[in-house]
N, C-alpha and C positions, 0 to 999 in steps of 0.2 A: 337315468342315474349315472351311467358311465360317461355320458357326454360331458357332464360337469367335471369329471376327473380327467378329461382330455383323451379318452379312448372311445369316441363315438363309433357306434356300430358293433361294439364288442358284445358277444353273446356267450353266456355261460350256463351250464347245466350241472347241478349237483344234487346229491342225495338220491332217493328212490330205492325201491325194492325190486327184486327180480321180476315181480309181477307187473310193475309199472314202468320199467325202463324203456320198453319199446314204444309205449305211448308218449313218454317224455321225449324220446328221440324224434318221434314223428312231429311233435309240436315244435321242437327246436329246429328241425330241418325246415319246417314251414315258416318260422320266424326269420331264419337266415335267408331263405329264398325271397321273402317279402322285402327284407332290407336291401337285397341285391336287385330288386325290381323284376324278379322272375315269378311267373304265375304257375309254375309246375308244382303240384302238390307232392308230398312225400309218398313213395310207393311201397313202404315197408309192409303194409297189409297184404300185398300181392305175393310175398315171398314166404315160403315155409322155412322155419328155422329148425335145425337139428336139436334134439333134447341135449341137456348137459351131459348125459351118459355117453353120448357119441364121441366125446372128446377124451374119454378114459379108455385105456387098453386093458 
C-alpha cells in the first residue's frame, strides 16, 4: 500500500489494547526484520515485564 505512495518499506502499527500490545509489537518486529532481510525473530516472549503498578510511587 505505501509503495504506491512513495514510501516503500514503511511499517506502521496502530490501535490495540494493553492485552494485545506485546503481540502486536512482536508481529511488527518480525515484519520489519523480514523487510530488512534479517531472520532473527522477536525475543519479547523471553523477557518478563514489570506490572504497571511498578511505575507508580
